[in-house]
C-alpha positions in Angstrom: 107.1 95.1 55.5 108.5 92.2 57.6 110.4 94.6 59.7 107.5 96.9 60.3 105.3 93.9 61.2 108.1 92.6 63.7 108.3 96.2 65.2 104.5 96.3 65.8 104.4 92.9 67.3 107.2 93.7 69.9 105.4 97.0 70.6 102.3 95.1 71.4 104.0 92.5 73.6 105.8 95.2 75.5 102.5 97.0 76.2 100.6 94.0 77.2 103.5 93.0 79.5 103.6 96.3 81.1 99.8 96.2 81.6 99.8 92.7 83.2 102.8 93.4 85.4 102.0 96.6 87.4 105.5 96.4 89.0 106.9 98.0 85.8 104.2 100.6 86.0 105.1 101.7 89.4 108.8 101.9 88.7 108.1 104.9 86.3 105.8 106.4 89.0 108.9 105.9 91.5 111.0 107.8 89.0 108.4 110.5 88.8 108.5 110.9 92.7 112.2 111.2 93.0 113.2 114.5 94.5 111.8 117.0 97.0 108.3 117.9 97.5 107.2 121.0 99.6 103.8 121.0 101.2 101.7 123.8 99.7 99.7 124.9 102.7 102.5 124.6 105.2 105.7 125.2 103.2 107.8 123.9 106.2 106.9 120.3 105.5 109.1 118.6 102.7 109.1 115.0 101.3 112.2 113.5 99.9 111.6 110.5 97.7 114.3 108.0 97.1 116.1 109.4 100.2 118.3 106.6 100.9 116.9 103.8 98.3 114.1 103.5 96.0 110.7 103.0 97.7 111.7 105.2 100.8 111.0 108.9 101.6 111.9 111.1 104.3 109.6 113.6 105.8 111.5 116.8 107.0 109.9 119.3 109.3 110.5 122.9 109.1 111.9 125.2 111.7 110.8 126.4 115.1 111.5 129.8 116.6 113.4 130.1 119.6 114.8 133.4 121.1 114.3 134.9 117.7 116.3 132.2 115.9 115.2 129.6 113.5 115.9 126.2 114.9 115.8 123.3 112.4 113.2 120.7 113.6 114.7 117.2 114.0 113.9 114.9 111.0 110.4 113.4 111.5 110.7 110.2 110.0 112.0 107.7 107.4 109.3 105.7 105.5 109.1 102.9 103.1 106.1 102.9 100.7 104.4 100.9 97.9 102.0 102.2 95.3 98.8 100.5 94.7 96.8 102.2 92.0 95.4 105.4 93.9 96.7 104.4 97.3 100.3 104.8 99.1 101.0 102.0 101.5 103.4 103.6 104.1 105.3 102.0 106.8 107.6 103.7 109.2 111.2 102.9 109.3 111.9 104.9 112.4 109.3 103.7 114.7 108.7 99.9 114.8 105.4 100.1 116.6 103.6 102.0 113.6 101.8 99.4 111.4 101.6 99.8 107.7 98.7 102.1 106.6 97.1 102.9 103.2 96.6 106.6 102.0 95.1 108.4 99.2 97.6 108.8 96.4 97.5 111.2 93.3 100.3 112.2 91.2 99.9 114.7 88.3 102.8 116.4 86.8 104.5 118.5 89.7 101.6 118.0 92.0 101.2 115.2 94.7 98.3 114.5 97.0 98.7 112.1 100.0 96.1 111.3 102.5 97.3 112.8 105.9 99.7 110.3 107.3 101.4 112.9 109.5 98.6 113.8 111.7 96.1 111.0 111.1 93.2 113.1 110.4 91.0 112.8 107.1 92.6 115.5 105.3 94.5 115.5 102.0 98.1 116.9 102.0 99.0 118.7 98.8 102.7 118.9 97.8 104.5 120.5 94.8 107.8 119.5 93.3 110.7 121.8 94.0 112.9 122.5 91.1 116.5 121.4 91.5 
């Protein structure tokens, strides 16, 4: 009986600690984001989360066709990010003159929606997790 009460107390303290400290909640979201995500409407855009370290992602652009050959597009950018509820704050690690911006962020299972940080228009980009 004492052991059951102690376990229940520890579980309640842990849950209230995680609720009071959102940093610990976002770490689990970061773990869910790790890996490669391909854009659904234009499958040549790919995001790679935890590219160099946690809290970073790389945007990879697809291919261009030149003289009937697929030429890989150069890497488009490396970004740092922070998750804030339903927003993603993104800052470019490639271009120093671009300021931090906040974009819509939704993650559900293997589907990810982010406000259009690529073109800067009011559109939602939809990505799907690539299986390893």
